[in-house]
C-alpha positions in Angstrom: 89.8 84.3 89.6 88.2 87.4 88.4 86.1 89.1 90.9 84.1 92.3 90.1 84.0 93.6 93.5 84.6 92.6 97.0 83.2 93.8 100.5 84.9 92.9 103.6 85.2 94.1 107.2 88.7 94.5 107.3 91.5 94.9 104.5 94.6 92.6 103.5 97.5 92.9 105.5 99.3 95.0 102.7 96.8 97.7 102.9 96.4 98.3 106.6 96.4 101.9 107.1 98.9 102.4 110.2 98.1 105.9 110.6 94.6 104.4 112.0 96.0 102.4 114.2 95.1 103.3 118.0 98.2 104.5 120.0 97.1 103.2 123.4 96.8 99.7 122.1 100.1 97.6 121.9 100.0 96.4 118.2 101.9 93.3 118.7 99.1 91.8 121.0 96.5 92.4 117.8 95.4 89.6 116.3 96.1 89.9 112.1 95.4 86.7 111.0 92.5 87.8 109.0 94.3 90.6 107.4 97.0 88.0 106.6 94.3 85.6 105.5 93.0 88.1 103.0 96.4 89.0 101.5 96.6 85.7 100.1 92.8 85.9 98.8 93.9 89.3 97.2 96.8 87.9 95.5 94.9 85.4 93.8 92.0 87.7 92.6 91.7 89.9 89.6 88.9 92.6 91.0 87.9 96.1 89.9 87.3 97.4 93.5 87.6 96.5 97.2 85.5 98.1 100.1 86.1 97.5 103.6 85.2 99.7 106.7 87.0 98.2 109.8 89.8 100.9 110.2 87.2 103.8 110.6 88.5 105.9 108.0 87.9 107.6 104.6 90.8 106.5 102.3 91.7 105.0 98.9 95.0 103.1 98.2 94.8 101.7 94.6 91.5 99.8 94.2 90.8 99.6 98.0 88.5 101.8 99.6 88.2 102.4 103.2 84.8 103.8 104.0 83.4 105.3 107.4 81.7 108.4 107.0 81.6 108.5 103.5 79.2 106.3 101.1 80.2 105.1 97.9 78.2 104.1 94.9 79.0 101.1 93.3 80.7 101.5 89.9 79.2 99.7 86.9 80.9 96.3 86.2 84.4 96.9 84.5 84.4 100.5 85.4 85.6 100.9 88.9 88.0 103.5 89.8 
C-alpha cells in the first residue's frame, strides 16, 4: 500500500530509540505490542514520511521523524525528506 504520510504516537519496534529509554524502568516489563504491530504495518507500506512523538526526543532515522520540542512542516506529497 502506498501512503504519503503516517502519524502515530509511537514508532515501529525496529526504530525504537534505545538511548531514550528510562534507565530506572525494567524494560522487560514494558509492553511493546504496539511497536511490534507497527513493525508489521511498516513492512507492508510504501510511505514518504512517518512522524511520532512518544519517545520525547528530536531525531530522524531514515524516513522516521521523532518530534518532541521540534515542529515540522509537513512536506508536499511525494517530496518528503
